[in-house]
C-alpha positions in Angstrom: 78.5 -164.1 103.8 76.8 -165.5 100.8 78.6 -165.6 97.5 75.6 -164.1 95.8 72.3 -162.7 96.9 69.2 -161.0 95.4 68.7 -157.3 95.2 65.4 -155.9 94.1 65.6 -152.3 92.7 62.3 -150.5 92.8 61.0 -147.1 91.7 58.3 -145.5 93.8 54.7 -145.6 92.6 53.4 -142.8 90.3 53.0 -139.3 91.9 50.6 -136.4 91.7 52.7 -134.0 89.8 51.6 -132.1 86.6 53.2 -133.2 83.4 56.4 -131.4 82.6 57.3 -130.2 86.1 60.8 -130.6 87.5 61.0 -132.2 91.0 63.7 -134.0 92.8 64.1 -133.3 96.5 60.6 -131.6 96.6 58.1 -133.8 98.5 55.2 -134.8 96.3 52.2 -137.0 97.0 51.7 -140.5 95.7 48.7 -141.0 93.4 45.7 -142.9 94.7 46.2 -146.7 94.2 49.8 -146.7 95.4 48.8 -149.4 98.0 48.3 -151.9 95.1 51.8 -151.2 93.9 53.1 -151.9 97.4 51.1 -155.2 97.5 52.6 -156.3 94.3 56.1 -155.4 95.5 55.6 -157.4 98.7 55.0 -160.5 96.6 58.2 -159.9 94.7 60.2 -159.1 97.8 59.0 -162.2 99.6 59.7 -164.3 96.6 63.3 -163.0 96.5 63.5 -163.6 100.3 64.6 -159.9 100.8 65.6 -159.3 104.5 66.3 -155.6 104.4 64.5 -152.7 102.8 66.5 -149.6 102.0 64.5 -146.5 101.2 65.0 -143.0 100.2 64.0 -140.5 102.9 61.5 -138.8 100.5 57.9 -139.0 101.7 56.8 -140.7 98.5 59.3 -143.6 99.2 59.1 -143.7 103.0 55.3 -144.0 102.9 55.5 -147.0 100.7 58.5 -148.4 102.6 56.8 -148.5 106.0 53.8 -150.4 104.7 56.0 -152.7 102.7 58.4 -153.5 105.5 55.5 -154.4 107.8 53.7 -156.6 105.2 56.8 -158.4 103.9 58.6 -158.7 107.3 61.7 -156.8 106.2 63.9 -154.6 108.4 63.5 -150.9 107.2 66.6 -148.7 106.8 66.2 -145.1 105.6 69.3 -144.0 103.7 69.9 -140.4 102.6 72.2 -141.6 99.8 69.1 -142.9 98.0 67.5 -139.4 97.7 66.7 -138.0 94.3 69.0 -135.5 92.7 68.7 -132.0 94.2 67.6 -129.6 91.4 68.0 -126.5 93.6 66.1 -123.5 92.1 64.6 -125.7 89.4 62.5 -127.6 91.9 58.8 -127.2 91.2 59.3 -125.3 87.9 57.9 -126.4 84.6 60.8 -127.5 82.4 59.6 -125.1 79.7 60.2 -122.2 82.1 63.8 -123.1 82.9 66.5 -121.3 80.9 67.3 -123.1 77.7 70.9 -122.3 77.9 71.2 -124.0 81.4 69.3 -127.1 80.1 71.7 -127.3 77.1 74.7 -127.0 79.5 73.3 -129.8 81.6 72.7 -132.0 78.6 76.3 -131.4 77.4 77.8 -132.3 80.8 75.3 -134.2 83.0 78.0 -135.2 85.5 79.6 -131.9 86.0 76.8 -129.4 85.6 75.2 -128.1 88.8 71.7 -126.6 88.7 71.6 -123.3 90.6 71.5 -124.2 94.3 71.5 -128.0 93.5 73.9 -130.8 93.1 75.9 -132.3 90.2 75.4 -135.6 88.6 78.8 -136.5 89.8 77.8 -136.0 93.4 74.7 -138.1 92.9 76.9 -140.9 91.4 79.4 -140.8 94.3 76.8 -141.1 97.0 74.9 -143.9 95.2 78.1 -145.8 94.6 79.0 -145.5 98.3 75.6 -147.0 99.1 76.0 -149.8 96.7 79.4 -150.7 98.0 77.9 -151.1 101.5 75.1 -153.3 100.1 77.7 -155.6 98.4 79.8 -155.7 101.6 76.8 -156.6 103.8 75.9 -159.5 101.5 72.2 -159.6 102.6 69.2 -160.0 100.3 67.7 -156.6 99.9 65.0 -154.4 98.4 66.0 -150.8 97.4 63.2 -148.3 97.0 64.3 -145.0 95.3 63.9 -142.6 92.4 64.8 -142.3 88.7 68.2 -140.7 89.2 69.7 -143.1 91.8 68.1 -146.1 90.0 69.9 -145.1 86.8 73.2 -145.4 88.6 72.3 -148.6 90.4 71.0 -150.2 87.2 74.2 -149.2 85.4 76.3 -150.8 88.1 74.3 -153.9 87.7 74.9 -154.0 84.0 78.6 -153.2 84.4 78.3 -150.0 82.5 78.9 -146.3 83.2 75.9 -144.4 84.5 73.9 -142.6 81.7 72.3 -139.8 83.8 70.0 -138.6 81.0 68.9 -142.0 79.7 65.3 -143.0 80.2 64.8 -144.5 83.6 62.7 -147.4 85.0 59.0 -146.3 85.0 57.4 -145.4 88.3 55.9 -148.4 90.0 58.3 -150.9 88.4 61.1 -153.1 89.7 64.2 -155.0 88.5 65.7 -158.1 90.2 69.5 -158.7 90.2 71.7 -161.4 91.7 74.6 -159.7 93.4 78.1 -161.3 93.7 79.6 -159.9 96.9 83.1 -160.4 95.7 83.4 -159.7 92.0 80.6 -157.3 91.2 77.1 -158.0 90.2 75.4 -159.9 87.4 71.8 -159.2 86.2 69.3 -162.0 87.0 67.4 -163.4 84.0 68.7 -160.9 81.5 67.8 -161.6 77.9 70.8 -162.2 75.6 72.2 -158.9 74.4 70.2 -156.9 76.9 72.2 -154.7 79.4 69.4 -154.7 82.0 67.1 -157.1 83.7 63.5 -156.6 82.6 61.4 -154.1 84.5 58.4 -155.7 86.2 55.1 -153.9 86.9 54.0 -154.2 90.6 50.3 -154.4 90.4 48.4 -157.5 91.6 47.7 -159.7 88.6 44.3 -160.8 90.0 42.9 -157.3 90.4 40.9 -155.8 87.6 41.8 -152.1 87.0 39.3 -149.4 87.6 39.5 -145.8 86.3 41.5 -144.8 89.4 44.0 -147.6 88.9 44.9 -147.1 85.2 48.0 -145.0 85.9 49.2 -147.6 88.4 48.4 -150.6 86.2 49.9 -149.1 83.0 52.6 -146.6 84.1 53.5 -144.0 81.5 56.9 -144.5 80.0 59.6 -142.1 81.2 60.1 -139.2 78.9 63.6 -138.4 80.1 62.3 -134.9 81.2 62.6 -135.6 84.9 64.8 -137.7 87.1 62.1 -138.5 89.6 
């Protein structure tokens, strides 16, 4: 097993969801232009010599993953531990319609609070940590395609810091590359001095001029912290 190996963490392309709507396990469609994001990702994955592609089972990830695995020659493995947080009864509701008291309780205890019918942040952390330990043990260069919530945890592990579940996440359609040490933890690749995270990279082809339909892909909107997906 290699002493260190690359792992590319990727958030799925932008989705067709109205602004300010809560979604996690709910399946939502990718916006037109997601293929360009996948093409950019294939270049990064091939450059990092990724052998395995791990994907969330959500349709918005699996659709990208199947195309990516075929174009970049990676083995595809769907892993339920990479699913987004389950928001239970909140799924599909505008954030403004959710009880303010419940949102305040979640903000006060993001690990312990459980949305009605959903799962806690602690449960999310445990399953993602289990996945990451398996990746480290395998010691194989890999690409991980997932959501805001799991990627918060994975990025924190990469930075050697506790997960901050309500912190802004990697924008949709971006990636971060890390070098993983299979024995003593993981170290970010090409991290600027004083920065806890590797830089997020947009995944659009550099030689393609954007059209009106591509703007949301080429310039992903920054995460507002309102959703974990």
